[in-house]
C-alpha positions in Angstrom: 142.8 77.7 25.8 140.8 78.1 22.5 141.7 80.7 19.9 139.5 83.7 20.5 137.6 85.6 17.9 135.3 88.6 18.0 132.1 86.7 18.6 133.1 85.6 22.1 132.0 82.1 21.5 133.8 79.0 22.7 132.6 76.2 20.5 134.4 73.2 21.8 134.1 72.2 25.4 135.5 68.9 26.9 132.9 66.9 28.9 133.7 66.4 32.5 136.7 68.8 32.6 137.3 72.1 34.4 137.1 75.4 32.4 139.6 78.1 33.0 139.0 81.6 31.5 141.4 84.5 31.5 142.0 87.8 29.9 142.8 91.5 30.6 139.3 92.7 30.4 135.7 91.6 30.3 135.2 88.3 28.5 132.2 86.6 27.1 132.0 82.8 26.2 129.0 81.1 24.6 128.7 77.4 24.5 127.0 76.2 21.4 126.7 72.6 22.4 125.3 71.1 25.7 128.2 70.3 28.0 128.9 69.1 31.5 131.9 70.7 33.3 133.4 70.6 36.8 134.9 73.8 38.1 134.9 77.2 36.3 137.5 79.8 37.2 138.0 83.3 35.9 141.6 84.5 36.2 141.3 87.9 34.6 143.0 90.7 36.5 140.1 93.1 35.8 136.7 93.2 34.3 134.2 90.3 34.5 133.2 87.1 32.8 129.9 86.2 31.1 129.2 82.6 30.4 126.2 81.8 28.3 125.0 79.3 25.7 123.1 79.1 22.4 120.5 76.4 22.0 122.5 74.4 24.6 122.8 73.7 28.3 125.7 74.1 30.6 125.8 71.6 33.5 128.2 72.5 36.3 128.9 70.1 39.2 131.6 72.0 41.0 132.5 75.6 41.8 132.6 79.0 40.0 135.4 81.2 41.3 137.5 84.3 40.4 141.1 85.3 41.2 139.9 88.5 42.7 136.3 89.5 43.2 134.8 90.4 39.8 131.3 90.2 38.4 130.1 86.9 36.9 127.1 86.7 34.6 125.3 83.5 33.9 122.7 82.9 31.2 121.0 80.3 29.0 120.3 76.8 30.1 121.8 75.9 33.5 121.8 72.6 35.5 123.9 70.9 38.2 125.0 71.6 41.8 127.1 74.8 41.8 129.1 76.7 44.5 129.9 80.4 43.9 132.7 82.2 45.8 135.0 85.2 45.4 132.5 87.0 43.1 131.5 90.6 43.5 128.2 90.4 41.6 126.6 87.1 40.7 124.1 87.8 37.9 121.4 85.6 36.2 120.8 87.2 32.8 119.1 86.8 29.4 116.9 83.8 28.6 118.0 81.9 31.7 116.3 78.5 32.4 117.0 75.9 35.1 116.6 72.2 35.1 114.6 70.8 38.1 117.0 70.1 40.9 119.5 72.8 40.0 121.1 74.1 43.2 123.4 77.1 43.5 125.2 77.7 46.8 126.8 81.1 47.5 129.6 79.5 49.5 130.7 81.9 52.3 131.3 84.7 49.7 132.7 87.4 51.9 133.2 89.7 48.9 129.7 89.1 47.4 127.5 92.2 47.5 124.6 91.1 45.3 122.8 88.3 43.5 121.2 90.0 40.5 118.2 88.6 38.8 118.9 90.9 35.8 116.4 93.2 34.2 116.6 91.6 30.8 115.7 88.1 31.9 113.2 86.7 29.3 112.0 83.8 31.4 110.8 84.4 35.0 110.1 80.7 35.9 112.9 79.6 38.1 111.0 77.0 40.1 113.6 74.5 39.2 116.2 76.5 41.1 117.3 76.1 44.8 119.4 79.0 46.0 121.4 78.7 49.2 122.7 82.0 50.7 125.1 81.1 53.4 124.1 83.5 56.1 126.1 86.5 54.8 123.2 88.9 54.6 123.9 90.2 51.2 121.3 91.4 48.8 119.0 89.5 46.4 118.5 92.1 43.6 115.1 91.4 42.2 115.4 93.6 39.0 112.9 91.5 37.1 109.3 91.7 38.1 107.2 88.6 38.7 110.1 86.1 39.4 109.1 82.6 40.6 112.0 80.9 42.5 111.9 77.2 43.6 113.6 77.4 47.0 115.6 80.0 48.9 117.6 79.0 52.0 119.7 81.3 54.2 119.8 85.1 55.0 119.7 88.0 52.6 118.5 91.6 52.0 115.8 92.0 49.3 116.1 95.0 46.9 115.2 96.2 43.4 117.8 98.8 42.1 116.0 99.2 38.8 112.3 99.8 39.3 112.2 100.1 43.1 109.4 97.6 43.0 109.6 93.8 42.7 107.2 90.9 42.9 108.6 87.5 43.8 107.2 84.1 44.5 109.3 81.7 46.6 107.9 78.2 46.6 109.9 77.2 49.7 111.6 79.7 52.0 113.9 78.7 54.9 115.8 81.5 56.7 118.9 80.4 58.5 122.4 79.3 57.5 122.5 78.1 53.9 121.2 74.8 52.7 120.8 73.5 56.3 118.6 76.5 57.2 119.5 76.0 60.9 119.7 78.8 63.4 118.0 82.2 63.4 118.0 84.0 60.0 116.1 86.7 58.2 115.1 88.1 54.8 114.7 91.9 55.0 113.7 94.3 52.3 115.6 97.5 51.5 113.8 100.6 52.9 113.9 102.3 49.5 112.1 99.5 47.6 108.7 97.9 47.6 109.1 94.1 47.7 106.0 92.0 47.5 106.6 88.3 48.4 104.3 85.4 47.8 105.0 82.2 49.7 104.3 79.4 47.3 102.9 75.9 47.8 106.0 74.3 49.3 107.2 74.1 52.9 108.4 77.3 54.7 110.7 76.4 57.6 111.1 78.9 60.4 113.0 78.5 63.6 112.0 80.1 66.9 114.1 80.2 70.1 113.9 80.9 73.8 117.1 80.9 75.8 117.5 82.7 79.1 114.1 84.3 78.7 115.2 86.0 75.4 113.1 85.1 72.3 114.4 85.1 68.7 113.0 83.9 65.4 113.5 83.6 61.7 112.0 86.6 60.0 110.6 87.6 56.6 110.4 91.4 56.7 109.2 93.5 53.7 108.0 96.5 55.7 111.0 98.6 54.9 108.7 100.4 52.4 105.2 100.6 53.9 103.7 99.2 50.6 105.5 95.8 50.7 103.1 92.8 51.1 103.3 89.1 52.0 100.8 86.5 50.7 100.8 83.3 52.8 100.6 79.8 51.2 101.9 76.3 51.4 103.0 74.7 54.7 104.5 76.6 57.7 106.8 74.3 59.6 108.2 75.8 62.9 111.0 74.3 64.9 111.9 75.3 68.5 115.5 76.1 69.4 116.4 76.3 73.1 114.9 74.6 76.1 113.4 77.6 78.0 109.9 78.6 77.1 107.1 80.3 79.1 103.7 81.7 78.5 103.3 85.1 76.8 106.3 84.8 74.5 105.7 86.3 71.0 107.6 85.4 67.8 107.4 87.9 64.9 107.8 85.7 61.8 106.4 88.0 59.1 106.4 91.9 58.8 104.6 93.6 55.9 102.3 96.5 55.1 99.7 93.8 54.7 99.5 90.1 55.1 96.9 88.0 53.1 96.3 84.4 52.2 96.7 81.5 54.6 98.9 78.5 55.1 97.3 75.2 53.9 98.7 73.6 57.0 100.8 74.6 60.0 103.3 72.3 61.8 104.2 73.7 65.3 106.5 72.2 68.0 104.8 70.2 70.8 105.1 72.5 73.9 102.7 70.6 76.1 105.6 69.5 78.4 106.0 73.3 79.2 102.3 73.4 80.2 101.8 75.6 77.1 100.0 75.7 73.7 100.3 78.0 70.6 98.2 80.9 69.7 98.1 81.3 65.9 95.2 83.7 65.8 97.5 86.7 64.8 99.6 84.8 62.3 97.6 86.2 59.3 97.1 89.6 61.0 100.5 90.8 62.1 102.6 87.7 61.4 103.1 86.7 65.0 103.0 83.4 66.9 102.5 83.3 70.7 102.7 80.9 73.6 99.7 80.7 76.0 98.7 78.6 79.0 95.4 76.8 78.7 94.9 73.7 76.5 97.5 71.7 78.5 96.0 72.3 81.9 92.2 72.3 82.0 90.7 74.0 85.0 87.1 72.8 85.6 85.1 75.1 87.8 85.9 78.6 88.7 85.3 78.8 92.5 81.7 80.0 92.2 79.8 77.7 89.8 79.4 74.0 90.5 78.6 71.5 89.2 79.8 72.3 85.6 79.7 71.1 82.1 81.9 71.7 79.1 80.3 71.9 75.7 83.5 71.9 73.7 84.3 75.6 73.7 86.6 77.4 76.1 87.0 81.0 77.1 90.2 82.8 78.3 89.9 83.8 81.9 92.0 87.0 82.3 91.9 86.9 86.1 93.2 83.4 86.5 95.1 83.3 83.2 93.6 79.9 82.4 91.4 78.5 79.6 88.0 78.0 81.2 85.3 75.7 80.0 81.8 77.1 79.3 79.7 76.3 82.3 76.2 75.0 82.8 74.4 73.2 85.5 74.3 69.6 84.2 77.3 68.4 86.0 78.7 66.5 83.0 81.9 67.3 81.1 81.5 66.1 77.6 84.7 67.2 75.9 88.1 66.3 77.4 91.5 66.8 75.8 93.4 63.6 75.4 96.7 63.4 77.1 96.4 66.6 79.1 96.3 67.3 82.8 93.1 68.2 84.6 92.9 70.7 87.5 89.6 71.0 89.3 89.0 73.7 91.8 86.1 75.4 93.7 85.1 76.4 97.2 83.1 73.3 98.0 82.5 69.7 96.9 82.7 69.2 93.2 81.4 66.4 91.0 82.6 65.8 87.4 81.2 63.1 85.2 83.0 62.3 81.9 80.6 61.1 79.2 83.3 60.2 76.7 86.4 58.0 77.1 89.4 60.1 77.7 93.1 59.7 78.7 94.6 62.3 81.0 97.9 62.9 82.8 97.8 64.4 86.3 94.6 65.3 88.1 94.7 67.9 90.8 91.9 69.2 93.1 92.7 72.7 94.3 89.7 73.4 96.6 90.5 74.8 100.0 87.7 72.7 101.6 85.5 69.7 100.9 86.4 66.9 98.4 85.9 65.9 94.8 84.2 63.1 92.9 85.2 62.0 89.5 83.4 59.3 87.5 82.4 58.4 84.0 79.2 57.7 82.2 79.3 56.0 78.9 83.1 56.3 78.7 86.3 55.5 80.5 88.8 57.6 82.4 92.4 56.6 81.9 94.9 58.3 84.3 98.6 58.0 83.7 100.1 60.4 86.2 99.1 61.5 89.7 96.0 62.5 91.7 96.7 65.2 94.3 95.0 67.8 96.4 96.1 71.2 97.6 95.4 70.1 101.2 94.2 66.6 102.3 90.6 66.1 101.2 88.6 63.1 100.1 88.8 62.0 96.5 86.2 59.6 95.0 86.8 57.7 91.8 84.0 55.8 90.1 82.7 54.4 86.8 85.2 52.8 84.4 88.8 53.7 85.0 92.3 52.5 83.9 95.9 53.6 83.9 98.9 53.7 86.2 98.7 56.6 88.7 99.8 57.8 92.1 97.5 59.2 94.8 98.9 61.6 97.4 97.8 64.3 99.9 94.4 62.7 100.1 92.4 62.1 103.3 90.2 59.4 102.0 90.7 57.7 98.6 87.4 56.0 97.7 86.4 53.7 94.9 82.7 54.0 94.6 79.5 53.1 92.8 79.5 50.8 89.7 83.3 51.0 89.4 85.2 48.8 87.0 88.8 48.9 85.9 90.8 47.6 82.9 93.5 44.8 83.2 96.8 46.2 84.3 95.3 49.2 86.2 97.7 50.1 89.1 97.1 52.6 91.9 100.0 53.7 94.2 99.2 55.5 97.4 102.5 57.4 97.2 103.8 58.1 100.7 100.5 59.8 101.6 101.3 60.9 105.2 97.8 62.4 105.5 96.0 59.4 104.0 93.9 57.6 106.6 91.8 55.2 104.5 91.4 53.7 101.1 87.7 52.9 101.0 85.9 50.4 98.9 82.5 52.1 99.3 79.3 50.4 100.4 77.6 51.6 97.3 79.7 49.3 95.1 77.7 47.2 92.7 80.6 45.5 91.0 83.0 43.6 93.3 85.4 42.1 90.8 88.7 44.1 91.0 90.9 41.2 89.9 92.5 43.5 87.3 93.5 46.1 89.9 96.9 46.4 91.7 97.1 48.6 94.8 100.5 49.7 96.2 100.4 51.1 99.8 103.8 52.6 100.4 104.5 51.4 103.9 102.4 53.9 105.8 100.2 51.3 107.5 97.0 53.2 106.8 93.5 51.6 106.7 92.0 49.4 104.1 88.3 50.0 104.6 86.4 47.0 103.1 82.9 48.5 103.4 81.5 46.4 100.6 81.3 42.7 101.3 82.6 40.1 98.8 85.5 42.1 97.2 87.9 40.3 94.9 91.2 42.3 94.4 93.9 41.4 92.0 97.1 42.5 93.8 97.9 44.3 97.0 101.4 45.4 98.0 102.5 47.2 101.1 101.3 47.5 104.7 97.8 48.3 105.9 95.1 47.7 108.5 91.8 46.0 107.5 88.6 47.4 108.8 84.9 47.5 107.9 83.3 50.5 109.6 79.9 49.7 108.0 79.0 46.1 108.8 81.8 45.1 111.1 82.3 42.1 108.9 84.0 41.8 105.5 85.0 39.1 103.1 87.8 39.8 100.7 89.8 37.8 98.2 93.3 39.0 97.3 94.7 37.2 94.3 98.3 38.2 95.1 99.4 39.6 98.5 102.9 41.1 99.1 103.4 42.8 102.5 106.3 45.2 102.6 107.0 48.7 101.2 104.8 49.7 98.3 105.1 48.2 94.8 108.5 46.6 95.6 107.2 44.9 98.7 110.7 44.9 100.1 111.4 44.8 103.9 109.1 43.5 106.6 105.5 44.4 106.3 102.2 43.8 108.0 98.5 43.4 107.1 96.4 43.2 110.2 92.7 43.4 111.0 91.1 45.8 113.4 90.2 44.0 116.6 86.6 45.2 116.4 85.9 43.8 113.0 85.6 40.3 111.5 87.7 40.2 108.4 87.7 37.0 106.4 90.5 36.7 103.8 91.0 34.3 101.0 94.4 34.2 99.3 93.7 33.6 95.6 95.5 31.7 92.9 98.3 34.2 92.3 101.7 34.5 94.0 101.9 35.7 97.7 105.4 37.0 98.5 106.5 37.1 102.1 109.9 38.2 103.5 111.4 36.8 106.7 114.5 38.1 108.4 117.1 37.2 111.0 119.7 39.8 111.9 121.7 39.5 115.1 119.4 36.7 116.3 116.3 38.9 116.0 113.6 37.2 114.0 111.1 39.2 111.9 108.7 38.4 109.1 105.9 39.7 106.9 102.5 38.8 108.4 98.9 38.6 107.5 96.9 38.9 110.7 93.1 38.6 110.5 90.4 38.3 113.1 88.2 36.1 111.0 89.1 33.1 108.8 92.0 32.6 106.4 91.7 30.4 103.3 95.0 29.6 101.4 95.5 29.1 97.7 98.0 30.0 95.0 101.8 30.0 95.4 103.6 31.1 98.6 107.1 32.5 97.9 109.3 33.2 101.0 112.5 35.2 100.8 115.1 35.3 103.5 116.4 38.8 104.5 119.6 38.8 106.6 122.4 36.3 106.8 122.0 34.8 110.3 119.8 31.9 110.8 119.9 28.8 113.0 117.9 25.7 113.9 114.8 26.1 116.0 113.7 29.5 114.7 109.9 30.1 114.0 108.3 32.6 111.7 104.6 33.4 112.2 103.4 34.3 108.7 99.7 34.0 109.2 97.3 34.5 112.2 93.6 33.9 112.0 90.7 32.4 114.0 90.8 29.4 111.5 93.0 28.4 108.6 91.7 26.4 105.7 92.8 25.4 102.2 96.4 24.8 101.0 98.9 26.5 98.8 99.3 24.9 95.4 103.1 25.5 95.8 105.3 26.6 98.6 108.8 28.0 97.7 111.1 28.4 100.7 114.7 29.8 100.8 117.5 27.3 100.3 119.2 27.1 103.8 121.1 23.9 103.2 124.4 25.8 103.2 123.7 26.4 106.9 123.0 22.6 107.4 119.3 23.5 107.9 116.0 22.6 106.4 112.4 23.9 106.8 109.7 22.4 108.9 106.4 23.5 107.3 104.2 21.0 109.2 102.5 23.9 111.1 101.8 26.1 108.1 98.2 25.1 107.9 97.8 24.7 111.7 99.0 28.0 113.1 100.5 29.7 110.0 104.2 29.3 111.0 107.3 27.8 109.4 110.4 26.7 111.4 114.0 25.8 110.8 115.7 22.5 111.9 119.0 20.7 111.4 119.5 18.5 108.4 122.8 16.9 109.5 122.9 13.2 108.5 123.9 11.1 111.4 125.3 7.8 110.1 124.8 5.3 112.9 123.1 5.8 116.2 125.7 4.5 118.6 124.3 1.0 118.8 124.0 -0.4 115.3 126.7 -0.6 112.7 127.1 -0.6 109.7 124.2 1.3 108.3 122.2 2.0 105.1 119.8 4.8 104.2 116.9 3.9 102.0 115.7 7.5 101.5 113.5 7.9 104.6 114.5 9.2 108.0 113.1 8.9 111.5 113.4 11.4 114.4 115.7 10.2 117.1 114.4 11.7 120.4 117.6 10.8 122.3 120.0 12.7 120.0 117.3 15.1 118.7 118.5 14.4 115.2 117.1 12.9 112.0 118.5 9.3 111.6 118.5 7.1 108.6 116.8 3.8 108.5 119.4 1.1 109.3 120.3 -2.2 107.8 123.4 -4.4 107.5 124.6 -3.7 104.0 127.0 -1.0 105.0 126.2 1.3 102.1 124.7 4.8 102.3 122.9 5.5 99.1 121.1 8.9 99.7 123.2 11.9 100.5 122.1 15.5 100.2 124.3 17.9 98.2 126.1 20.6 100.2 125.1 19.5 103.7 127.1 18.1 106.6 127.7 14.5 107.4 128.2 13.4 111.0 129.4 9.8 111.9 128.4 8.5 115.3 128.7 5.2 117.0 131.4 2.6 117.7 133.7 2.0 114.7 131.2 3.3 112.1 132.0 2.5 108.4 130.3 4.2 105.5 130.4 3.5 101.8 129.1 6.1 99.4 127.7 4.7 96.2 126.8 8.0 94.4 129.0 11.0 93.7 128.1 13.9 96.1 129.3 17.3 97.5 129.4 17.3 101.2 130.2 20.4 103.3 131.8 19.0 106.5 132.4 15.5 107.7 132.4 15.2 111.5 133.4 12.3 113.8 131.5 11.8 117.0 132.3 8.1 117.9 133.8 7.4 121.3 136.6 5.2 120.1 138.0 3.3 117.1 138.5 4.3 113.5 135.8 5.8 111.3 136.2 4.4 107.8 135.0 6.5 104.9 134.8 4.7 101.5 133.3 5.0 98.0 132.3 2.4 95.5 131.0 2.1 91.9 133.1 5.1 90.7 131.5 7.5 93.2 133.5 10.6 94.1 132.9 12.6 97.3 133.9 16.2 97.0 134.5 17.8 100.5 133.9 21.5 100.5 135.1 22.5 103.9 136.6 20.2 106.5 136.9 16.8 108.1 136.8 16.9 111.9 138.0 13.7 113.5 136.8 14.3 117.0 140.3 13.5 118.3 140.1 10.0 116.9 141.2 8.0 113.9 139.8 8.7 110.4 140.4 6.4 107.4 139.7 7.3 103.8 139.3 4.3 101.5 137.6 5.8 98.4 137.8 8.6 95.8 137.8 12.1 97.2 138.0 15.6 95.7 137.9 19.2 96.9 140.0 21.6 98.9 139.4 21.0 102.6 141.1 21.0 106.0 141.5 18.2 108.6 141.3 19.1 112.2 141.3 17.3 115.6 142.5 14.0 114.2 144.8 11.5 115.9 145.5 9.5 112.7 144.4 10.4 109.2 144.8 7.5 106.9 144.9 7.4 103.1 144.7 3.7 102.3 146.0 1.8 99.3 142.4 1.9 98.0 142.2 5.7 98.3 142.3 7.8 95.2 142.4 11.6 94.8 141.0 13.6 92.0 143.3 16.2 90.2 143.5 19.4 92.2 142.6 17.8 95.5 144.1 19.8 98.4 144.3 18.7 102.0 145.4 21.2 104.7 146.2 20.1 108.3 145.0 23.1 110.2 146.4 22.3 113.6 148.5 19.2 113.0 147.5 15.6 113.5 149.5 13.0 115.4 150.1 10.9 112.2 149.3 11.5 108.6 149.4 7.9 107.5 149.7 6.4 104.1 149.1 2.9 102.8 151.2 0.1 104.4 153.3 -2.3 102.3 151.5 -1.3 99.1 152.5 1.3 96.4 150.1 4.3 96.4 150.1 7.1 93.8 148.8 10.4 95.2 150.5 12.5 92.6 147.3 14.6 92.1 147.3 15.6 95.8 148.5 18.8 97.3 149.3 18.3 101.0 149.7 21.3 103.3 151.2 20.3 106.7 152.2 22.0 109.9 154.4 20.1 112.3 152.7 16.8 111.3 154.2 13.4 111.3 154.0 11.6 107.9 153.9 7.9 108.5 155.0 6.0 105.4 155.7 2.7 107.1 157.0 0.1 104.5 155.1 2.0 101.8 156.0 3.2 98.3 154.1 6.5 98.2 154.1 9.3 95.6 152.8 12.8 96.7 152.2 15.5 94.1 153.0 18.6 96.2 153.9 18.9 99.9 154.1 22.4 101.6 155.1 23.1 105.2 157.0 21.4 108.0 156.7 17.7 108.9 158.4 14.8 110.5 158.9 11.6 108.5 158.4 8.3 110.2 157.9 4.7 109.1 160.4 1.9 108.3 162.0 0.9 105.0 159.7 3.3 103.1 160.3 4.9 99.7 158.7 8.4 99.6 158.5 10.4 96.4 157.5 14.1 96.5 157.1 15.7 93.0 157.2 19.2 94.5 158.6 19.9 98.0 158.3 23.3 99.6 159.4 23.4 103.3 158.1 26.4 105.2 154.8 27.5 106.8 151.8 25.6 105.4 150.3 26.4 102.0 152.3 29.6 101.6 155.7 27.8 102.3 157.1 31.1 103.4 159.9 31.4 106.0 162.4 28.8 107.0 161.1 25.3 107.5 162.1 21.7 107.7 161.1 18.2 106.8 163.0 15.7 108.9 163.0 11.9 109.4 163.1 10.0 112.6 165.6 7.3 113.3 163.7 5.0 110.9 165.3 4.1 107.6 163.4 5.9 104.8 164.4 6.9 101.3 163.1 9.9 99.5 162.9 10.9 95.8 162.5 14.5 94.7 160.4 14.2 91.6 160.2 16.1 88.4 158.4 19.2 89.8 159.8 22.3 91.4 161.4 22.2 94.9 161.4 25.6 96.6 164.0 26.2 99.4 164.5 29.5 101.3 167.9 30.7 102.7 168.8 33.6 104.9 172.2 35.1 105.6 172.1 37.8 108.2 175.1 38.9 110.3 177.2 36.1 108.7 174.7 33.6 110.2 173.3 31.1 107.7 169.8 29.5 108.0 167.9 27.6 105.4 165.0 25.3 104.6 166.2 21.7 105.1 165.3 18.1 104.2 166.8 15.6 106.6 166.7 11.8 106.2 168.1 9.1 108.4 171.9 9.8 108.5 172.8 6.1 108.5 170.4 4.5 106.0 168.3 7.1 104.3 169.0 7.7 100.6 168.0 10.9 98.8 167.6 11.0 95.0 167.6 14.4 93.3 165.4 15.4 90.4 163.3 18.2 88.9 164.0 21.9 89.5 165.7 23.4 92.5 164.6 27.0 93.3 166.5 28.8 96.0 165.3 32.2 97.3 167.3 34.6 99.5 165.0 35.9 102.2 167.4 38.4 103.8 171.0 39.5 104.3 173.9 40.0 101.9 175.7 36.9 100.7 179.4 36.7 101.4 182.2 34.4 100.1 182.1 30.9 101.5 178.6 31.3 103.0 177.4 27.6 103.2 173.8 26.3 103.3 173.0 22.7 104.2 169.8 22.1 102.3 169.8 18.3 102.4 171.0 15.6 104.9 171.0 11.9 104.1 173.2 8.9 104.3 173.8 9.0 100.6 172.9 11.1 97.6 172.2 10.2 94.0 170.6 11.7 90.8 170.8 15.4 89.9 168.6 18.4 89.5 167.6 19.1 85.9 167.7 22.9 86.6 168.9 25.0 89.5 167.8 28.6 90.0 170.0 30.2 92.7 170.2 33.8 94.0 172.2 36.2 91.9 175.7 37.0 93.3 177.8 40.1 92.8 181.4 40.7 91.7 183.5 37.6 91.1 181.5 35.4 93.4 179.8 32.2 92.1 177.9 29.2 93.5 179.6 26.0 94.3 177.1 23.1 94.0 179.6 20.3 93.9 178.8 19.3 97.4 175.2 18.5 96.8 175.9 14.9 96.1 178.4 14.7 99.0 176.8 16.5 102.0 173.7 18.2 100.4 175.1 21.7 100.7 175.7 24.7 98.5 178.1 27.5 99.1 179.2 30.9 97.8 182.6 30.6 96.1 185.2 33.4 95.6 188.2 33.0 93.2 191.8 32.7 94.5 193.7 35.8 94.9 190.9 37.7 96.6 192.2 39.5 99.7 190.0 39.8 102.8 191.0 42.1 105.6 189.6 41.6 109.0 189.8 44.3 111.7 
């Protein structure tokens, strides 16, 4: 602390530091040099503190606080951003001056009773000051007349305890909560004082609210003494709090004995979505702002006068509570309100002509009878909403129009006269249960509607083409064509999409009335047709005209339903004659069902059909065969056949389809890699040989059906497929399998045969077998993984299985066996994992087993042995014969055996003697049997 003297001056401050004042009574400190400090704190037990300056400026960027609420006086040059708290009276005194941007926040001061602008202030210009009063509602004591404050935010009472009269200008006023000025707040003058407030040239932000039908608002109220006045100026900015608003709500923003002046501008919330607008006519009269119905919904006609005109002025109709246009007899409406809805009503037919371009939302016709005609002259009507009527009546639209709009509850929707539309115009007949016709009226003088899209939402109503030569951009939905004027109509539809409305989903129909001649041209756009087959029931979109049909553009066909078979026909088009062709026809891919499309009748009778696309290799009389890319129809077998030659190669396969071999001893060599779904055998006898060359790989996606005969593979194969109905399935020495190839024998084959006399490496093969015989006669064969049960046959063969899993097929679950016949075969268990299951229930041991010839078969151990206990509780000396052979050699790298309890352990010493493992108990264990 500095040494004090009688002058009360503190001559040496430290820049950027806090200042702490204390004493037993009132203290006064005067800074004689400009200084910037952080926080200022007064710790005196009583009295107050006065901080001033002399030819200097104090900049505070922190807080001003006291130990207990005392008065705090501030004078001289002031700058910074300052919080004030725990102060009884905060007073601005003497020759006070503020730098621009100075901001003082009374920070939740629960003990503050007043902010005093003291009576001896020499300078009244405080436009550089922003004062935030944080919603506590304490008093601003305006003891100096003619104050001019920059900005005041928050809530407070206004008073003058010196002269009982004060004049204050506030450049920007924002009632609410402190600096944010949010929520509802007020400035209210004391009833004993006369406070005159001038709102300066800044922005005055007021909130209004409507929640649960209750209105609230920020308020400036100086009517406590009847002589208090408010002078308006600057900009009034109003924000809406709450989501509920209705007509007839009044918000009292200003109360005074008199209100004068005006705001330079007023910014009000957009309440058009409520169907409302603001009435500001009383703002400078009694300070109120009100909501009204009128400018959002324009009601044209009043039930007695028609036709009508609007000259730009409107009158309030107290009976209907609507803003009404001024009426005359010209029938034109010259002033529309952009973006608003339009409601027309009257007792009879009405006609409105817009003479200026305008954009509206919804249009509604509320007459109890007759219809309505809306057109334009010298302008354009853009509708982005809906057109509706109170009860179904006709609605005519003419002139120049645009937009995206729905039409509903209309008896006849008519496009009339010299009508035109902008590109992208879209009309949706939105589930109009009462709509009977959309009419292109005979008075049309302009027939090019290529920019128009019409959506008819599945109601199947009538498309009345009363004007010949129409050209429509896009039509979606279902309808009947008629011409009730000439009985003949010509129409071009650039894009046609039967179905349900704009989505055109489901099966739809466009059909012509039997009494009319309707000639239809499908234009250069895209025509989307759906076909379906569910439960064998065929259905399809259809265009059915009594006259001629001319085709162009692109035909896109989509298949609905998952059931389809050969020989189905879909009638897409019916007409007295069909001409032209589509530039492109896109049909669904049905190759997964071994089918293809026959579109040969599309330009004859309008139909498309399905047919088989199975490739039959050989025809029962010629072998071998080659396909050169063309096919001929075989009337005997009713199948497509390839052209035949003697080279024995088949060079043109189709991805994802079936291949069927027929004929005596057919042999096929594939020279290109291909995916094939199913290979079937239909020869009467002999072996079908399937080979590849030139590095080609055939990936089989589903199965090979051998027809009960032999099937030999002498090429490179891939995939995960099953073999069924095969007497002998042969993998020759020339066969190779790609990594991951899996063959599953679904119902067993007589022999699964491998190459004779020649080593064959099938280590990339997974083989799932079920009671099959594996014939490895004189071979040296390596199999990657074998799962399931099988018999081993052959003579003097060496058979290596890298992973062996006896059991049930691919899952290898349950007890299974792989056993050899009387032939002498050796087996090597390779470096993979060999999974064997055991079961010990009721002291009965069962287990997976590998059995070789007991006289000559040699078994070599290797890899990892995994043994899994399926059931029961293992007891001492339980023995499991996993392997039988004449001799044993090698050893397992790792053995994973079931966990035993107590002192029991596994004895594996017999594996190389008799192929068994047993549970061992140490000597001395006593067993009692009863």
